[in-house]
C-alpha positions as CSV (number, residue, x, y, z in Angstrom):
1,M,0.0,151.8,-134.5
2,S,-0.3,150.4,-130.9
3,S,1.5,152.6,-128.4
4,A,2.4,149.6,-126.2
5,I,6.2,148.9,-126.1
6,P,7.6,146.7,-128.8
7,Q,9.3,143.4,-127.5
8,F,12.2,142.6,-129.1
9,D,13.2,139.3,-129.5
10,A,16.9,138.8,-130.9
11,E,15.9,135.2,-131.9
12,L,13.1,136.0,-134.3
13,I,14.9,139.1,-135.6
14,A,18.0,137.1,-136.8
15,R,15.6,134.6,-138.1
16,H,14.1,137.0,-140.2
17,D,17.2,139.1,-141.0
18,V,16.8,139.0,-145.1
19,A,17.6,141.7,-147.6
20,G,14.3,143.6,-148.9
21,P,13.1,147.0,-149.6
22,R,13.0,149.5,-146.4
23,Y,9.1,150.9,-148.3
24,T,10.2,154.7,-148.2
25,S,8.7,154.5,-151.9
26,Y,6.0,151.6,-153.0
27,P,7.2,150.6,-155.9
28,T,10.5,150.6,-154.4
29,A,13.5,153.2,-156.9
30,P,14.8,150.0,-158.9
31,Q,11.1,149.8,-160.9
32,F,11.9,153.7,-161.9
33,H,12.1,153.7,-165.6
34,V,13.4,156.2,-168.1
35,G,10.0,155.9,-169.7
36,F,8.5,158.5,-167.4
37,D,9.7,161.8,-168.2
38,E,9.8,165.5,-168.4
39,L,6.6,165.5,-170.5
40,A,4.6,162.9,-168.0
41,F,5.9,165.1,-164.9
42,R,4.0,168.1,-166.5
43,A,0.7,166.2,-167.3
44,V,0.6,164.9,-163.7
45,A,1.4,168.2,-162.1
46,C,-0.9,169.9,-164.1
47,A,-3.7,167.3,-163.6
48,S,-3.2,167.2,-159.9
49,N,-4.2,171.1,-159.9
50,E,-7.9,169.9,-161.3
51,D,-8.4,167.2,-158.4
52,P,-12.0,168.3,-156.8
53,I,-9.6,169.6,-153.4
54,P,-6.5,170.1,-154.5
55,R,-3.3,168.7,-152.4
56,R,-1.3,170.6,-150.0
57,L,2.6,170.5,-150.9
58,S,5.8,169.5,-149.5
59,L,8.6,170.4,-151.0
60,Y,12.0,168.2,-150.7
61,V,15.5,170.4,-151.7
62,H,18.7,168.7,-152.1
63,V,22.1,170.4,-151.2
64,P,25.0,167.2,-152.2
65,F,28.3,169.1,-151.1
66,C,29.9,168.0,-147.8
67,A,33.3,169.7,-147.3
68,S,34.8,165.9,-146.2
69,P,34.0,163.0,-146.8
70,C,32.0,160.4,-144.3
71,F,33.3,156.7,-144.8
72,Y,29.8,155.3,-144.1
73,C,27.7,157.6,-146.3
74,G,25.7,156.5,-149.6
75,C,24.2,159.6,-149.9
76,T,24.2,161.5,-153.5
77,R,27.3,164.1,-152.5
78,V,29.9,166.0,-153.5
79,I,33.1,166.3,-151.6
80,T,34.4,169.8,-151.8
81,R,35.0,173.2,-150.0
82,D,35.0,175.2,-152.8
83,H,31.7,177.4,-152.4
84,G,32.0,178.5,-155.6
85,K,30.9,175.3,-156.4
86,A,27.3,176.2,-154.6
87,E,26.8,179.0,-156.5
88,I,27.0,177.3,-159.7
89,Y,24.7,174.6,-158.8
90,L,22.3,177.2,-156.8
91,D,22.1,179.4,-160.3
92,H,20.7,176.0,-161.5
93,L,18.3,174.9,-159.1
94,Y,16.6,178.6,-159.6
95,R,16.0,177.6,-163.0
96,E,14.8,174.6,-161.7
97,I,12.2,176.1,-159.4
98,E,11.5,178.9,-162.0
99,L,9.8,175.6,-164.1
100,V,8.8,173.6,-161.8
101,A,6.4,176.3,-159.4
102,P,4.3,177.8,-162.3
103,L,3.0,173.8,-162.8
104,F,1.3,174.2,-159.3
105,D,-1.2,176.5,-158.9
106,R,-0.6,179.4,-156.5
107,D,-3.5,178.4,-154.1
108,R,-1.7,175.0,-153.0
109,P,-0.1,175.7,-149.5
110,L,3.1,174.8,-149.5
111,V,3.0,173.3,-145.7
112,Q,6.1,170.9,-145.6
113,L,9.7,171.9,-146.6
114,H,12.7,169.6,-146.1
115,F,16.7,170.8,-146.7
116,G,18.7,167.2,-146.7
117,G,21.7,166.0,-148.6
118,G,24.9,166.2,-148.3
119,T,25.3,168.8,-145.8
120,P,22.8,171.8,-146.6
121,N,25.3,174.1,-144.3
122,F,27.5,173.9,-147.0
123,L,25.6,177.1,-148.4
124,D,26.5,180.1,-146.5
125,D,24.1,182.6,-144.5
126,M,23.3,185.0,-147.7
127,Q,23.3,181.9,-150.4
128,M,20.7,180.1,-147.2
129,S,18.6,183.2,-147.1
130,E,18.6,184.1,-151.1
131,L,17.6,180.4,-151.7
132,L,14.3,180.5,-149.3
133,E,13.5,184.0,-150.4
134,S,13.5,182.7,-154.2
135,L,11.4,179.8,-152.7
136,A,8.8,182.3,-151.0
137,R,8.4,184.4,-153.7
138,Q,7.5,181.0,-156.3
139,F,5.4,178.8,-153.6
140,S,2.8,179.9,-151.3
141,F,4.3,179.3,-147.6
142,S,1.9,178.2,-145.2
143,R,1.0,180.3,-141.9
144,D,-0.3,177.3,-140.5
145,A,0.9,176.3,-137.0
146,D,1.1,172.3,-138.2
147,R,3.8,174.0,-141.0
148,E,6.5,171.7,-140.6
149,F,10.2,173.3,-142.5
150,G,12.9,171.3,-141.6
151,I,16.8,171.1,-142.2
152,E,19.6,168.6,-141.4
153,L,22.9,170.1,-140.3
154,D,26.4,168.6,-139.7
155,P,27.2,170.7,-136.7
156,R,30.9,170.5,-137.4
157,W,30.4,173.1,-139.8
158,C,27.6,176.1,-138.3
159,G,27.0,177.2,-134.9
160,P,24.3,179.1,-133.1
161,D,24.1,182.1,-135.0
162,Y,23.4,179.7,-138.4
163,V,20.3,178.3,-136.5
164,R,18.8,181.5,-135.5
165,M,19.3,182.7,-139.2
166,L,17.6,179.3,-139.8
167,A,14.8,180.7,-137.3
168,T,14.1,183.6,-139.0
169,H,13.5,181.9,-142.2
170,G,10.1,179.8,-140.6
171,F,12.3,176.6,-140.0
172,N,11.1,175.1,-136.5
173,R,12.7,171.5,-137.1
174,I,16.3,170.4,-136.9
175,S,18.2,167.1,-137.5
176,V,21.4,166.4,-136.5
177,G,23.7,164.1,-137.8
178,I,25.9,162.2,-134.9
179,Q,26.8,158.8,-135.7
180,D,28.6,158.0,-132.6
181,F,30.4,160.4,-130.1
182,D,33.3,157.2,-129.2
183,R,36.9,158.4,-130.9
184,T,37.1,155.4,-132.0
185,V,34.6,154.8,-134.1
186,Q,34.7,158.7,-135.5
187,A,38.2,157.9,-136.4
188,A,37.5,154.6,-138.4
189,I,34.5,157.0,-140.4
190,N,36.1,160.1,-140.7
191,R,33.7,162.0,-138.7
192,I,35.2,163.5,-136.2
193,Q,32.5,165.6,-133.8
194,S,32.2,166.1,-130.8
195,V,29.3,166.4,-127.9
196,E,30.0,170.3,-126.9
197,E,29.6,171.0,-131.1
198,T,26.9,169.2,-130.9
199,R,24.8,170.8,-127.7
200,A,25.5,174.0,-129.0
201,V,23.5,173.6,-132.2
202,L,20.3,171.8,-130.7
203,D,20.3,174.4,-127.4
204,A,20.8,177.2,-130.0
205,A,17.4,175.8,-132.3
206,R,15.4,175.1,-128.8
207,A,16.7,178.9,-127.9
208,S,15.4,180.1,-131.1
209,G,11.6,178.6,-131.0
210,F,12.4,175.2,-133.5
211,R,9.5,172.9,-132.1
212,S,11.6,169.6,-132.6
213,T,15.3,168.3,-133.0
214,S,16.2,165.4,-134.0
215,V,19.7,163.5,-134.2
216,D,20.5,160.5,-136.3
217,L,23.1,157.5,-135.0
218,I,23.9,154.6,-137.0
219,Y,24.7,150.8,-135.4
220,G,27.0,148.2,-136.9
221,L,29.7,150.4,-137.6
222,P,34.0,149.9,-137.4
223,K,34.9,149.7,-133.7
224,Q,31.5,149.8,-132.3
225,T,31.1,147.9,-129.2
226,V,28.4,147.4,-126.5
227,A,29.9,149.4,-123.9
228,N,31.0,152.8,-126.5
229,F,27.9,152.4,-128.0
230,R,26.1,152.7,-124.8
231,R,27.9,155.4,-123.9
232,T,27.0,157.2,-126.9
233,L,23.2,156.6,-126.3
234,E,23.6,158.2,-122.5
235,Q,25.2,161.1,-123.7
236,V,22.3,161.6,-126.9
237,I,19.8,161.0,-123.8
238,E,21.2,163.4,-122.1
239,L,21.1,165.7,-125.0
240,A,16.9,165.1,-124.6
241,P,16.0,165.6,-128.6
242,D,12.9,164.8,-129.7
243,R,13.3,162.5,-131.9
244,V,16.2,159.9,-132.5
245,A,16.9,157.8,-135.8
246,T,19.2,154.9,-135.4
247,Y,19.8,153.5,-138.7
248,A,21.9,149.8,-139.6
249,Y,24.8,150.6,-141.3
250,A,25.2,148.9,-144.9
251,H,28.4,148.0,-145.9
252,L,28.3,147.9,-149.9
253,P,31.2,149.3,-151.1
254,D,30.8,147.6,-154.6
255,R,28.3,150.4,-154.7
256,F,29.7,153.1,-152.8
257,K,33.7,154.3,-152.9
258,A,33.7,155.5,-149.6
259,Q,33.2,152.6,-147.7
260,R,36.2,151.2,-149.3
261,R,38.2,152.9,-146.7
262,I,36.2,150.3,-144.0
263,N,37.9,147.8,-142.8
264,A,35.4,145.4,-142.7
265,A,37.5,143.2,-140.5
266,D,36.5,145.9,-138.1
267,L,32.7,145.5,-138.2
268,P,31.0,144.3,-135.6
269,S,29.1,140.6,-136.4
270,A,25.8,140.2,-136.9
271,A,25.4,138.6,-133.5
272,Q,26.9,142.2,-132.0
273,R,24.7,144.3,-134.5
274,L,21.6,142.9,-132.8
275,E,23.2,143.6,-129.4
276,L,23.6,147.1,-130.3
277,L,19.9,147.3,-132.0
278,G,18.6,146.1,-128.8
279,L,20.6,148.3,-126.3
280,T,19.5,150.9,-128.0
281,V,15.5,150.1,-128.1
282,E,16.0,149.5,-124.2
283,M,17.8,152.7,-123.5
284,L,15.2,154.9,-125.7
285,T,12.4,152.8,-124.5
286,A,13.6,153.4,-120.8
287,A,14.3,157.3,-121.1
288,G,10.6,157.8,-122.5
289,Y,10.9,157.3,-126.3
290,R,7.8,156.0,-128.0
291,Y,9.1,153.3,-130.9
292,I,7.3,154.8,-134.2
293,G,8.6,152.0,-136.7
294,M,11.9,150.5,-138.3
295,D,15.0,152.8,-136.9
296,H,12.3,155.6,-135.7
297,F,11.5,156.9,-132.4
298,A,10.3,160.0,-130.7
299,R,8.5,161.2,-127.6
300,P,4.9,160.9,-126.9
301,N,4.5,164.9,-127.6
302,D,6.5,164.8,-130.8
303,D,5.0,165.7,-134.1
304,L,5.6,162.2,-135.3
305,A,3.8,160.2,-132.6
306,R,1.1,162.8,-132.9
307,A,0.8,162.0,-136.4
308,Q,0.8,158.2,-136.0
309,E,-2.2,158.7,-133.6
310,A,-3.8,160.8,-135.6
311,G,-3.2,158.4,-139.1
312,T,-1.4,161.3,-141.0
313,L,2.2,159.7,-140.7
314,Q,3.6,158.7,-144.4
315,R,6.9,156.6,-145.1
316,N,8.9,158.8,-147.9
317,F,12.5,159.1,-149.1
318,Q,13.4,160.8,-145.7
319,G,11.9,157.9,-143.4
320,Y,8.6,158.8,-141.5
321,S,7.7,161.9,-141.6
322,T,4.4,164.2,-141.4
323,H,1.8,165.1,-143.6
324,G,0.8,162.3,-145.7
325,D,-1.9,164.4,-147.5
326,C,0.5,166.4,-149.6
327,D,2.2,165.9,-153.5
328,L,6.3,166.3,-152.9
329,I,8.5,168.4,-155.3
330,G,11.4,167.0,-155.3
331,L,14.2,170.0,-156.3
332,G,17.8,169.4,-156.6
333,V,20.4,166.5,-158.1
334,S,18.9,162.9,-157.5
335,A,15.7,164.5,-155.5
336,I,12.3,162.2,-156.2
337,S,9.1,163.7,-156.4
338,H,5.8,162.2,-155.4
339,V,2.8,164.1,-157.2
340,G,-0.6,162.1,-157.7
341,A,-0.1,158.4,-158.6
342,T,3.9,158.7,-159.5
343,F,7.5,159.2,-158.1
344,S,10.2,161.0,-160.2
345,Q,13.6,161.4,-160.1
346,N,16.1,164.2,-161.0
347,E,19.5,163.4,-163.0
348,R,21.8,162.1,-160.1
349,E,25.2,163.4,-161.9
350,L,25.7,167.0,-161.7
351,R,26.5,167.0,-164.7
352,D,23.3,165.8,-166.0
353,Y,21.2,167.5,-163.5
354,Y,23.2,171.0,-165.2
355,A,22.7,170.2,-168.5
356,A,19.2,169.4,-168.6
357,L,18.6,172.6,-166.9
358,E,20.9,174.6,-169.5
359,E,18.8,172.9,-172.3
360,G,15.4,174.6,-170.5
361,R,14.3,171.2,-169.5
362,L,13.0,169.7,-166.5
363,P,16.0,167.4,-165.4
364,I,13.6,164.4,-164.7
365,V,15.8,161.4,-165.7
366,R,13.0,158.3,-164.4
367,G,10.1,157.7,-162.4
368,I,7.0,155.5,-162.4
369,E,2.9,155.8,-162.8
370,L,1.0,153.7,-160.5
371,D,-1.4,151.3,-162.1
372,D,-4.6,150.3,-160.0
373,D,-2.5,146.8,-158.5
374,D,0.4,149.2,-157.6
375,A,-1.8,152.1,-155.6
376,L,-3.6,148.9,-153.9
377,R,-0.2,147.5,-152.8
378,A,1.2,151.1,-151.8
379,D,-1.6,151.7,-149.9
380,V,-1.7,148.1,-148.2
381,I,2.1,148.7,-147.8
382,Q,1.9,151.6,-146.0
383,Q,-0.5,150.8,-143.9
384,L,1.4,148.5,-141.9
385,M,4.7,150.6,-141.9
386,C,3.1,153.2,-140.4
387,Q,-0.1,152.1,-139.0
388,G,1.1,148.6,-138.0
389,R,-2.1,147.4,-138.7
390,L,-4.8,147.1,-141.7
391,D,-8.3,147.6,-142.1
392,I,-10.3,145.5,-144.3
393,A,-12.9,146.5,-145.2
394,S,-11.7,150.0,-145.5
395,V,-9.1,148.7,-148.1
396,E,-11.8,147.1,-150.0
397,A,-14.0,149.6,-150.1
398,R,-11.3,152.1,-151.2
399,H,-10.3,149.7,-153.9
400,R,-13.4,147.5,-154.9
401,I,-11.9,144.4,-154.0
402,D,-12.4,141.5,-152.0
403,F,-9.1,141.5,-150.4
404,T,-9.5,137.6,-149.4
405,N,-9.4,136.7,-153.1
406,Y,-6.9,139.5,-154.5
407,F,-4.7,138.5,-151.8
408,G,-4.9,134.8,-151.4
409,V,-0.9,134.1,-151.8
410,E,0.0,136.6,-150.0
411,L,-2.1,135.6,-147.1
412,E,-0.4,132.6,-147.6
413,R,2.9,134.5,-147.1
414,L,1.4,136.3,-144.1
415,R,0.9,133.0,-142.5
416,I,4.4,132.0,-142.2
417,A,4.4,135.3,-140.4
418,A,1.4,135.1,-138.4
419,N,3.2,131.7,-137.0
420,D,6.0,132.8,-135.8
421,G,3.8,135.7,-133.9
422,L,4.5,138.5,-136.2
423,V,0.9,139.4,-137.2
424,E,-2.5,138.8,-136.1
425,I,-5.0,137.7,-139.4
426,T,-8.7,137.9,-138.7
427,P,-11.4,138.7,-141.5
428,E,-11.7,142.5,-140.5
429,N,-7.8,143.2,-140.0
430,L,-4.7,142.7,-139.9
431,A,-2.1,143.8,-136.6
432,V,1.0,143.5,-136.5
433,T,2.2,142.3,-133.0
434,P,4.8,143.6,-130.2
435,R,6.8,141.0,-131.3
436,G,6.8,141.7,-135.1
437,R,7.2,145.9,-134.2
438,F,10.9,145.5,-135.7
439,L,10.2,143.7,-138.4
440,L,7.6,145.7,-140.5
441,R,9.8,145.6,-143.8
442,N,9.3,141.7,-143.8
443,I,5.5,141.9,-142.9
444,A,5.8,144.8,-145.7
445,M,7.7,141.9,-147.8
446,C,4.6,140.2,-148.3
447,F,2.6,142.5,-150.5
448,D,5.4,143.4,-152.5
449,A,4.6,142.0,-156.4
450,Y,8.0,143.3,-158.0
451,L,9.7,141.6,-155.0
452,H,8.4,137.8,-155.3
453,A,8.1,138.6,-159.6
454,P,10.7,135.5,-161.1
455,A,13.4,138.2,-162.1
456,A,13.4,140.0,-159.0
457,V,17.0,140.6,-157.0
458,A,17.0,140.6,-153.6
459,A,20.9,141.7,-153.2
460,R,20.1,145.1,-154.3
461,Y,18.1,145.6,-151.0
462,S,19.9,145.9,-147.7
463,R,19.5,143.5,-145.2
464,A,16.7,144.2,-142.4
465,L,19.4,144.0,-139.2
């Protein structure tokens, strides 16, 4: 994607603020179905070993527990302070590892590992160490310099010693949730967190040799104003993380029970949300961060920016990520795998996840195998979301199509975006303009066959802003 500074056009963005997918996969999760089951996954996993050059492996581990609820959260999590529940979960996670690992040849190096949640540091030092040692026995951890072992941490529940422990197990990337440092906002979302405890974790990571630090922010939260969010951004810039993710809050209280604790009257208006986004872009780019796409910013020398330059950036269920050439294995409740031309998801309720493993089954509840049309559109959407441009001849060669004939309807949709200056269309290329960089998902939506099907329900997705 061009490193040119994107152009923030508030009126244009507001005009295109519609509901749509974030394209962490294509087809998106609503298209997953129960017809793709454990047997299908086993067949695909075994077949992936027979590729002429088997893909390297990426592993995602979901730890669902949190000690207290953050009211904005829509993640799969279990609120508890009973650490005995973690022991029960780990017993079942070990069973899943023992079932999954043998499906993949041991000569396939694991070059990416990510712990998400929930709160992964709900696991104490001994639990985390035992889990990592189990993974290292079952998978072939790469020793290459480009491997990425990352974890999401809540600094309210861990300190520098925990970070140093992670470093001894090879972790080299850390992601820290902040959301907002303003105490009024923090009280409204039930997440009181100081700058000092956040800095302690980030500083410990740098001192322990972590090569990348990242923080998460959310705009559109209750009680947020331009003035108090400006101060949060100033404090974040002072912390100097390598990456900043700035997510738009999606208020969906019908779907997420915790969000019912948020007073809708305290939420910023659409115009105020747009102003918060504009402020974020202005301040982070002025501080030297490069806009990667969607909600991600990174310093030019960070692995994320380098992956974009190298063409290896990917979108997955953690957002933008490196190592797009891997098969992704998801472990734990609700985790999603992407192996070959398939997606699959584990059971989303803890009791169902446990029941499957106690019966000796993989806990896969649904998924999808991409057909040729899915694979083509996934390729196009991934290129647009990650690189912001599309080489038409390369797409035609990979998929043996005539682009103009195949995508006649889609190109008509795209011309509306072109008329608004979001994208430039030539016989050779599609290129997102600096004005279109903040509307990548809208451009990608032009190629989504499911979204434009008669039975599509756009309301199941969040809005672009």
